[in-house]
C-alpha positions as CSV (number, residue, x, y, z in Angstrom):
1,M,13.6,3.1,5.3
2,R,12.9,5.8,2.7
3,S,13.9,3.9,-0.5
4,L,13.8,0.2,-1.0
5,L,15.3,-0.9,-4.3
6,F,14.4,-4.3,-5.8
7,V,17.1,-6.1,-7.8
8,P,17.0,-9.6,-9.4
9,G,19.1,-12.0,-7.4
10,D,20.4,-13.8,-10.5
11,S,22.0,-10.8,-12.2
12,E,25.5,-9.8,-11.0
13,R,25.4,-6.7,-13.3
14,K,22.1,-5.5,-11.8
15,L,23.2,-6.4,-8.3
16,E,26.4,-4.3,-8.7
17,K,24.3,-1.3,-10.0
18,A,21.8,-1.6,-7.1
19,F,24.5,-1.7,-4.4
20,G,26.0,1.4,-6.0
21,S,22.8,3.3,-5.6
22,A,21.9,5.5,-2.6
23,A,19.0,3.2,-1.6
24,D,18.4,2.8,2.1
25,V,17.6,-0.8,1.5
26,V,18.5,-3.1,-1.4
27,I,16.0,-6.0,-1.7
28,V,17.7,-8.9,-3.4
29,D,14.8,-10.7,-5.1
30,L,14.5,-14.5,-5.4
31,E,10.8,-14.4,-6.2
32,D,9.0,-12.7,-9.1
33,S,12.1,-11.5,-11.0
34,V,13.7,-15.0,-11.1
35,A,12.4,-17.7,-13.4
36,F,11.6,-21.0,-11.6
37,A,14.4,-22.9,-13.5
38,N,16.9,-20.3,-12.3
39,K,16.0,-20.3,-8.6
40,T,19.0,-22.5,-7.5
41,A,21.5,-20.4,-9.4
42,A,20.0,-17.2,-8.2
43,R,20.5,-18.3,-4.5
44,A,24.1,-18.9,-5.2
45,V,24.7,-15.7,-7.0
46,A,22.8,-13.7,-4.4
47,A,24.6,-15.3,-1.5
48,S,28.0,-14.7,-3.0
49,F,27.3,-11.1,-3.9
50,I,25.8,-10.2,-0.5
51,S,28.8,-11.8,1.2
52,G,31.1,-9.7,-0.8
53,Q,29.1,-6.5,-0.3
54,R,28.2,-7.0,3.4
55,R,31.0,-4.7,4.7
56,Q,31.2,-2.3,1.8
57,T,27.7,-1.0,1.5
58,S,25.8,1.5,3.6
59,S,22.5,0.1,2.4
60,A,20.6,-2.4,4.5
61,I,20.2,-5.7,2.7
62,Y,16.9,-7.6,2.6
63,V,16.1,-10.7,0.6
64,R,12.7,-11.3,-0.9
65,V,12.2,-15.1,-0.5
66,N,9.6,-17.2,-2.3
67,D,6.3,-17.2,-0.4
68,L,5.5,-19.9,2.1
69,S,3.1,-21.8,-0.2
70,T,5.7,-22.5,-2.8
71,G,7.8,-24.9,-0.8
72,L,10.9,-22.9,-1.8
73,T,11.2,-20.7,1.3
74,D,13.4,-23.1,3.3
75,D,15.9,-23.5,0.5
76,D,16.1,-19.7,0.2
77,L,16.7,-19.3,3.9
78,S,19.3,-22.1,4.0
79,E,21.4,-20.4,1.3
80,L,20.9,-16.8,2.3
81,V,20.8,-16.7,6.2
82,P,24.5,-17.6,6.5
83,V,25.5,-14.4,4.7
84,R,23.6,-12.4,7.3
85,P,21.0,-10.2,5.5
86,D,19.5,-7.5,7.6
87,G,16.0,-8.7,6.8
88,I,13.7,-10.9,4.8
89,M,10.8,-9.6,2.7
90,L,7.9,-12.1,2.8
91,P,5.7,-11.9,-0.2
92,K,2.0,-13.0,-0.3
93,S,1.7,-12.8,3.5
94,N,-1.8,-13.7,4.4
95,S,-1.8,-12.8,8.1
96,G,0.4,-12.3,11.1
97,Q,0.5,-16.1,11.4
98,D,2.7,-16.2,8.2
99,V,5.1,-13.8,9.9
100,Q,5.2,-16.0,13.0
101,Q,5.9,-19.1,10.8
102,L,8.8,-17.3,9.0
103,A,10.1,-16.0,12.4
104,A,10.2,-19.6,13.7
105,K,12.2,-20.7,10.6
106,L,14.6,-17.8,11.0
107,R,15.2,-18.7,14.6
108,V,16.3,-22.2,13.7
109,H,18.6,-20.9,10.9
110,E,20.1,-18.3,13.1
111,A,20.8,-20.9,15.8
112,E,22.4,-23.2,13.3
113,H,24.8,-20.5,12.0
114,G,25.6,-18.9,15.4
115,L,23.7,-15.7,14.6
116,P,22.0,-13.5,17.2
117,D,18.4,-14.7,17.9
118,G,16.0,-12.2,16.3
119,G,18.6,-10.3,14.4
120,I,17.1,-10.8,11.0
121,R,14.0,-8.6,10.5
122,I,10.8,-9.3,8.5
123,L,9.0,-7.0,6.1
124,P,5.9,-8.6,4.8
125,I,3.9,-7.6,1.7
126,I,0.4,-7.9,3.2
127,T,-2.1,-7.2,0.3
128,E,-1.3,-9.7,-2.4
129,S,-4.4,-11.7,-1.8
130,A,-7.9,-10.9,-0.7
131,A,-7.3,-12.8,2.6
132,G,-4.2,-10.7,3.2
133,V,-6.1,-7.4,2.9
134,L,-8.8,-8.6,5.2
135,A,-6.3,-9.8,7.8
136,A,-4.3,-6.6,8.0
137,A,-5.1,-6.1,11.7
138,S,-3.4,-9.4,12.6
139,Y,0.1,-8.1,12.4
140,A,-0.1,-6.1,15.6
141,G,2.0,-8.1,18.1
142,A,2.8,-10.8,15.6
143,S,6.6,-10.7,16.0
144,A,9.3,-8.4,17.4
145,R,11.1,-9.0,14.1
146,L,8.6,-6.8,12.1
147,S,10.4,-3.8,10.6
148,G,7.4,-2.5,8.8
149,L,4.5,-3.4,6.5
150,T,4.2,-2.9,2.8
151,W,1.7,-3.6,0.1
152,G,1.4,-4.5,-3.6
153,A,-1.2,-4.2,-6.3
154,E,-0.1,-6.6,-9.1
155,D,-0.7,-9.9,-7.4
156,L,-3.9,-8.6,-5.8
157,S,-5.2,-7.8,-9.3
158,A,-4.7,-11.4,-10.4
159,A,-6.2,-12.7,-7.2
160,I,-9.4,-10.8,-7.5
161,G,-9.7,-10.7,-11.3
162,A,-9.3,-7.0,-11.7
163,R,-8.3,-6.0,-15.2
164,A,-6.4,-2.9,-13.9
165,A,-5.4,-1.4,-10.6
166,R,-5.6,2.2,-11.8
167,D,-8.2,4.1,-13.7
168,E,-7.7,6.1,-16.9
169,N,-6.2,9.0,-14.9
170,G,-3.6,6.8,-13.2
171,H,-5.4,6.8,-9.8
172,Y,-5.9,3.5,-7.9
173,T,-9.4,2.2,-8.1
174,D,-11.4,1.6,-4.9
175,V,-10.2,-1.9,-4.0
176,F,-6.6,-0.9,-4.3
177,R,-7.1,2.3,-2.4
178,L,-8.6,0.1,0.3
179,A,-5.5,-2.1,0.3
180,R,-3.3,0.9,0.5
181,A,-5.2,2.4,3.4
182,M,-5.3,-0.9,5.3
183,T,-1.5,-1.1,5.1
184,I,-1.2,2.3,6.7
185,L,-3.7,1.5,9.4
186,A,-2.2,-1.9,10.1
187,A,1.3,-0.4,10.5
188,G,-0.1,2.2,12.8
189,A,-1.8,-0.5,14.9
190,A,1.4,-2.4,15.1
191,E,3.5,0.7,15.8
192,I,5.8,0.1,12.9
193,V,6.4,2.0,9.6
194,A,4.3,1.7,6.4
195,V,6.2,1.5,3.1
196,D,4.4,2.4,-0.1
197,T,4.4,0.1,-3.1
198,I,6.3,0.5,-6.4
199,F,5.6,3.0,-9.1
200,P,5.9,0.9,-12.3
201,D,6.9,3.6,-14.9
202,F,10.5,4.2,-14.0
203,R,10.8,6.9,-16.8
204,D,8.1,9.2,-15.5
205,M,9.9,11.0,-12.6
206,A,7.2,13.7,-12.3
207,A,4.5,11.2,-11.7
208,L,6.7,9.2,-9.3
209,E,7.4,12.4,-7.3
210,A,3.7,13.2,-7.1
211,E,2.8,9.7,-5.9
212,C,5.6,9.9,-3.3
213,R,4.3,13.2,-2.0
214,E,0.8,11.7,-1.7
215,A,2.2,8.7,0.2
216,E,4.3,10.9,2.6
217,R,1.3,13.1,3.2
218,D,-0.8,10.0,4.1
219,G,1.6,8.4,6.5
220,F,4.0,6.3,4.5
221,T,7.6,6.7,5.5
222,G,9.2,5.3,2.4
223,K,8.6,3.7,-1.0
224,M,9.8,0.7,-3.0
225,A,11.7,1.2,-6.3
226,I,12.3,-1.0,-9.3
227,H,15.1,1.1,-10.9
228,P,18.1,3.0,-9.4
229,A,16.9,6.2,-11.1
230,Q,13.9,6.3,-8.9
231,V,15.9,6.3,-5.7
232,P,17.0,10.0,-5.6
233,V,13.4,11.1,-6.1
234,I,12.1,8.8,-3.3
235,N,14.9,9.8,-0.9
236,A,14.2,13.5,-1.5
237,V,10.5,13.4,-0.9
238,F,10.7,11.2,2.2
239,T,13.5,13.1,3.9
240,P,12.0,15.8,6.2
241,S,12.8,19.3,5.2
242,A,14.9,21.6,7.4
243,E,11.8,23.7,8.1
244,A,9.7,20.7,9.2
245,I,12.5,19.6,11.5
246,E,12.8,23.0,13.0
247,R,9.0,23.2,13.6
248,S,8.9,19.7,15.1
249,R,11.8,20.4,17.4
250,A,10.1,23.6,18.6
251,I,7.0,21.6,19.5
252,V,8.9,18.9,21.3
253,D,11.0,21.4,23.2
254,A,7.9,23.5,24.1
255,F,6.1,20.5,25.6
256,A,9.3,19.5,27.5
257,A,9.7,23.0,28.9
258,A,6.1,23.1,30.0
259,R,6.6,19.7,31.7
260,N,4.4,17.8,29.1
261,P,1.0,19.3,29.6
262,G,-2.0,18.4,27.4
263,V,-1.9,21.6,25.3
264,I,0.7,24.3,24.6
265,G,0.7,27.5,22.7
266,I,3.5,28.5,20.2
267,D,3.3,31.8,18.4
268,G,-0.5,32.1,18.9
269,K,-1.3,28.5,17.8
270,M,-2.4,25.7,20.0
271,Y,-0.8,22.3,19.9
272,D,-2.0,19.2,21.7
273,R,-0.7,15.7,22.3
274,P,-1.3,14.4,18.7
275,H,0.8,17.3,17.4
276,L,3.6,16.2,19.8
277,R,3.4,12.6,18.5
278,L,3.6,13.8,14.9
279,A,6.6,16.0,15.7
280,E,8.4,13.1,17.5
281,R,7.8,10.8,14.5
282,L,9.1,13.3,12.1
283,L,12.3,13.8,14.1
284,A,12.8,10.1,14.3
285,R,12.5,9.9,10.5
286,A,15.1,12.7,10.2
287,R,17.5,10.9,12.5
288,A,17.1,7.7,10.5
289,A,18.0,9.7,7.4
290,G,21.2,10.8,9.0
291,M,20.0,14.4,9.7
292,S,20.6,16.4,12.8
293,A,17.3,16.4,14.7
């Protein structure tokens, strides 16, 4: 998952544009981008569109449902599970227990519609409340459905009373840097991928690219998008380069040839087991992006 593109579930025009993008994942949104009065209509529009696109798109399809505290989640699942989305994005997840609760609901809906048990994955947004940030470690082992973890700043701002998430230079302030770091660490502990949050200014491609490069450097494997124009930039940054693939393949091959010792030497440089793990992870990302690795 390099690029994950949000699209309002109640707009056929925007849905069509999103599914025509090169996003790895299209997230059909039933939550923040849909007014309360339009939730029922949005479910019907989203279900119909997903059903029509299911076999025509190369993108994975996720649905962002309304969070568990709203009382709307079951209605979202009842309407959308039958069209077989690849995953559910769970907003305002406060702990691994919320993921377990959603997993139990999904199991019932899958059984009712004759779908494979556990086939629908879960991607929670884990930092939209103070409790969520502090419970980041609880996702390890929470559910086999977890496809990754991601974070968000906007709802956290409201939850803690912060007037802004970024300083005058555009950098996240301390609380939000902590939320970002906790997401990476929690994903590492759970042995799943970490997905970076959105970049809100969809016209500033240079700033988006810079933020993507920082995220990739720090361990994120993808980034969410709010506009199709952001997708090519995100895909480019999070796709391993040919040079990186060649270097990683050399490390993996050298360890295998030496029968997996603790340390090897390549061209006068020493590489140990953490270097091997990094190389393996990069090659896995390359394969997921459809590259020869």
